[in-house]
C-alpha positions, 0 to 999 in steps of 0.5 A: 491496170485493167482494160476499159469496157467498151460500154464505158468508152462509149459512155465517155464519148456520149458525154463528150458529145453532149458537152460540145464546145460549150463545156469542152473543159468538162469533157476533158476532165471527164475523159481523164477521170472516168477511166482513171479508176479502171486503169489505175485504181483496180487490182484483180486477184483471187479475192475479187477486185481491190480498189486503191483509194488513190495515193494511199495503197489501201482500200476503203469500203466507203471510197471503193463504193463511190469509185465504181458507183457511176459505172452502174449506168454503163452496167445497165447495158453491159455485162463486162462493166457489171462483172467489174462492179461484181468483182469489187463487191466480192472484195468488199464482202471479203473485207467485211467478213474479215472485220466489220469494224475496219474501215480500210484494208490491205490487198494481202495480209502484209501488216501495212497501215496503222499496225501500232493502233491500240485496237484488234488489228490484223495483217489484212487491216490498214485501219480499224476506225469504226464507221457505220458507212463502212458497212452501209456503202457495200450493202447499198452498192449490192442493192443498186447493182441488183436494181441496175443489172437484175443480177442476183448472183452477188447475194451469195454465201459471202454476202449472207455471212457479211450482212449477218455480221453487219447487222449483228454489229449494228445491234451490238452498237445500239448498246455500246457499253456492252461492246468490246470495240475500242480504238486509240492512236497515240499521236498529237492529232486528237481527231485520230483517236477516241477519248475515254480509253478508246471508248468515245464519249458517254452516250445513252440508249436511243435506238440508234447505233453507235459510230466511232468515226465520221466518214472523214475518218475523224473521231465523232464528238457525240457518237450517234451520227445522224447522217450515218444512222439515216444511211443505216436505216435505209440500207436495212430496208434494202437488206430486208427487201433482198432477204424477203424477195431474193433470198427468201429468208423472212426471219432475217428480213423481219430482223432487218426491218425491226432494227431499221424501225428502232433506229428511225425512232431514235433519229426522230426523237433525237436527230432534229434540232433548231437552227439559229432562226428557230427552224427544224434542222437535222443534227450532225451528231448527238449523244442521247444525253441532251447534247447535240452538234450542228456542222457539216463535213464534206465527206459522205454521208453528211447532212447535205448528201441525204437526198443523194443517198435516197435517205430523204426527199429533196423537198423534205422541209427539214432537209431544205432547212438543213441544207441552207444552214449547211451552206452558210456560216451556221456551218463552221466548215463552210468556206468562201473564197475568190474562186469557190464557196463550199463545205470543207472538213477539219480533216484538211487545212482550215479554209480548204473546200472539198470537190466531193462536197461541191459535187454533192451540192450539185446532185442535191439541187434540181437547178441546172444553172446551179449544177452548171456553176458548180461544174465550172467551179470544179474544172476551174480549180484543178490547178490545170491537173484535170484531176479532182483533189481532196481539198483546195484553197478557194483563194489559191487552187494551186494549194491542195491536198492529195493529187490523186484522190479517186473518190473525188474524181468519180463524184465529179463524173457522177455530177456530169452524168447527172447534169445530162440526165444519166442516172443510176436506178435507185 
């Protein structure tokens, strides 16, 4: 439990005033959830700040970024809030230096988590499902931290070592047949393991980088994830800027730029398909062998989140076509019910909608009316807990998964901030 910085409290009061009587429910949920991450999810030690994902005692590289990202708005004005984010970044790069293939970590080397998985586990690792975003999210947070605070001290030796390892991993996984990464979990749920003796399905070289698992921690069907590769492309450009302008390492900046260019060629060649009406849309996954999958999953990065992460413009015509398809029955994980409609995930029961996806839907539209409608839906489906959940039944919100899911709480908060024009500098 940590003391809430005064600037975070002031921002909370500012939002409550802007909500007024018209949006009193928003204010109540925001007040509870915005402080919850600081008071209940952060654990400080000599390696920085360890961020509990919620009701699982582990730190996900992806989740922890999203859990503190909205605090960047307060960090623009306040050193205490900036220092909090900086300590989270310190821990993220500590984790990355342990293993670039791991997605979730233990606070100490206690052998907790999925130690029976067939992969190169260590006592520090909770889970070793390789996802591109586990590397991209912390680098993106470091870049945003710099842009919102002007503090370059985060770009230290740990950052340099970790980002070199991340780029090397992405380069290795352009040729997955030469990688030694494998992953198998021997349980009945097929989404929790990789086929082909832990190597995943066959792929051809595309210039893109291979991905074992989705941001949902479910196995990819085809192992070139388009949203994950688009995120890697963006982050590599951000790394090139950091190494060029701050660290004055032109050679590594060029290496990052070249890898970004190679990934972009693959995205352009393989990542655009046709929807059922013949419109160009982004694929969800491809293999470079002619197979592709269209769907959208609630977890970020996904197709609907591309403008939120700064990967495409909101008015990009292919994105707009993709968005319409994602928010329709063309996406087999788009569900409708009595109380809500939105994107779910094979990670949760069929028909369940994710608050994260509703928040992303709100942050990728320019319509204030749509944002308002989505915020109303979010506060009306908490089952009176005033907390966001992982997924819920849109016909009966009393049925939900994960009573404490900090990532979802903070995505709600970020949508509220977005609604009132309080935005993170990109």
